[in-house]
N, C-alpha and C positions, 0 to 999 in steps of 0.2 A: 513214667515212660524216662530212659534216661539222655543227655542231653549232652555231644560235645562241644564242650563250649567253646574251647579254644579254636579248635576249626570253625565252628560257627562263625567267632568272630571275622579269623582269616579268611574266610569267604568274602563277607560282608566286605573286609577293607579290600579285597582283590573288585568286586562289583562295584564299591565308589571311584575306584581307580580305574576303570574301564569307563564309568560314565562323566569322571574329572577330563578323560584322557581319550575322545573320540578315536582320534590314529589307532588304538592299542586294539589289533583283529586277535589276541589270547594271552591270557597270563596266567600263570601258575605257577603253586610252590611243588615241589617234592623230595622225597628224602631219598638215602641208597636203599633204604627197606622195600620202597616203591610204594610209599603212601603216598598221592595224588591228593593237592586241595586248589580247586579252580574255583574259578570264581563264578561262571559259566557252567551249564549242564550241555548244551549243543554242542561243545566242544572237547568234549569227551575222549570220545575216539580218537581225534585228530589229536591231543594231549596223550594218550596211550602212545599211540607210535612215536611223537616227539621222546617222549621217556624212553622208548627201546631205543631208538637209533644213538641216546646222549649216552647210555647206560657204557656200551663200550668206549666212546671216548674217555671217560671218567675213570674208567677201568684204568686204562694205560695211563694218565695222567697222574695216575696214585703214584708210581714209579719215581715222576720224578716232584713228589712233594704234593699232591694236591692240585685243584684249581680254585681261584678265587673268581675268575670272571674270561668268558670266553665270549666271542662276536663272531657269527655268519652271517658274509653279507653277499645278496644274489641281487639281479636285475629285481626281482619282486618285492624283496622287504629286509629286515634284520632282525634274526636271531640272536636274542642275550642271557648269557646264562651266569648270572652271578650267585655267589657263596655266600648264604645269610645264615650265619646260626649254623642250626642243625638242618637248614634245609637247603635247596638249589632256587633259587628262582627264575624262568624261565618268560619272557617279553618276545612277544611275536610284532612287528610292526610294518608298513609300506614303507617303498622307499624312498618318501620325499616325507617321513613324518616331522612332528617338529621332537626329537629325541631331547633336548633340554630339557623341555615341560614333563616329558616322560620321565626323564630319570631323577627331574626335582623329585617328584611324589614317590616312586619306584624305591630312591636309595633313601630317602629320610622316613615314610610313611611306615614301608615294610617294616624294616630295623628295629623301627620305635616300637611298632604294637607285639612285634615279638620277643624285645627285652622287656616289655609291661609283661605280658605272658610268662615268662618264665618267673618274672618276682611274685605274679597271684597262684601260680600252681606249681607243685613240686615237677609236674612233667607236661609238655603239650599235649598231649593224651587223657589228663586227666576227667573225666566228668562227674557232673553236676550230680548233687543228691536225688536219688528217686523221690515224687512225689508220695511216697508210703512210708519213706526212711525216717524215723523217729529219729528226733532233736538229740544232739553227742552233748554231754554235761560240760560247762564250760570251765576249761581250768588254768586258773591263774596262778602267777607266779611269786612263791613267797619270798619277800625283801630277808637280807642277811647283812647282819652288822658289813660295816667299812670294811675290815680289816680281812674279814673272811672271803670277800670279795675280791682284794688285792690280792689274796694269798692264790685262790682260785685263778685269777688272770694270768699270775705268774707262772704258774704252773699249767695253765693252758698256751700260754705264748712260747715254753720250753717243749712242750710237747708239738709247737709246730715247726718251731727251728729243728729238734730232731728227724719230723716225717721230712722235712725238706729237703735236707742232706741226704737222708738217705734216697730221698729222689733222684739227687744228681748222679748218686754213684749208680744209678741203673744204668748200664746201657742196653741200645736196642740191639734187636736179637742180627745177629750175622746176616749178612743181604747175601743172598744166594743168584748167582747168575748161570745162563747156561750159554754154553761155550762147543764150538765146531773145532773136533781134534787135529792137529798139523804138528810135523814132524819139526824137529829141532835140526835146524844146518850146521857146520861150521866146526872145526877141528878140534876147538877148544870148548865144546858149547856142556855144561856142566849135569851131568846125570841125574839129579837129585834136586833141579830145578824148572818150573814151571814158566811161562811166559805169557802176561797178558796183557791188553791194551793200556795205552796212557790214560783215557777217559773213566775207565772200571775204576783204574789207580787212584785216582781223583775222586771217585766219588765215595771211595771207601775212606780215603781220609779226609773228606768234609766230614763223613757221617761218626767217626771216631778222630775228633781230632788231637785228644791228647794221647791215642795211641800210636806207637810204632809198628806199621803190618811189615813184616818179611816171610812171613807163611801163608800158606790155604791149603785147604782139603780139596780136591780133587773126586770125586764119588760118580760112579759110573750109574745108569738105571737099574744094574741088576743089583747094586747095592754092597759093589766093593768100593771100597774108599785108601785113599791114602795121603798123608800128610807132607808136603814138601818144602821146598823152599818158592820163594817167589820176587820174579824179578819184571819189569819192563819188555814189551817186543823190540829188538832190533829193526826190524824190517818194517818200515814206513806204510809200504805198500798193504800192508795188513789191517791196519789200524782202522778201526769202526769196522770191522766184517766180522764181529763174534767169533773171534781164533784165538784160543790158546795151543800155544805151544808146548808140549810134553817130552820128554825123550824117549828114546825107545826102552830104556829100562822098567821107568814109572808104568807105561804102557803095556809093557807086558806084566807087571804085578796088577794090571787092572782089566787084563786080558782085552783088550781094544786094539783098537788101529787108526789110522789116519779117516779124516769125514764121520764117525761117530761124534754122538752127542754125549756130554758129561757136565756133570753140575761143578759152579767152582763156588767157594766160598772164602771169605779172609780168616784169618786165626788169629781169634782177638784175646789175650793172655792179661 
């Protein structure tokens, strides 16, 4: 019979934390793929409902770079969500619980156990060998002369540096934003330039720090696409409202009108 050793160890760890901290009403770990590890079976239904509720919050937080820690407080208690390795750790405690003592256990013990499991197994889901599985032969490394080892080490170091340099050159995919079309006013409005809010431009500038973003593509949900120049909004009243100002000429090319929804993303050359 196969046993998920890592999950077994984590469940026991959560149970021991609950025993040491009676104030904890519920504690569990979960992954984004829905894998849940809980110390107590009796809270499984409430745990599943909690994960479902958190999914929407965590999904929206991805756009801001993800979540390291969130705390929800109410008159009935406190729910704390924190990122630990590939897991989210959730603890539910009553209003007057000793949070200092609880955090001392959860913030030290859980990361320590997860890091230890990462070292002794390729993944947290690796199963132990079955009882009927035959023993595998032990493969011992063959020693080599110091000169050969030095050459191999130098070669590996060079490959590592090349890999790191290649990774630095890889840019993230251009960020796509959805905006509501608004007309461009003014006599001197350029017919080949769209305007978006400063917050969006700041996000793009932060994402591509060494790139100067001067153009963007505007795409309709019907598949029509136009590449055009990019400028910030001049009307402060439109800031933060998800507006993109598009000249009449570009609207005609895209076959859209004011009030329609379009996708806009920066051009990264």
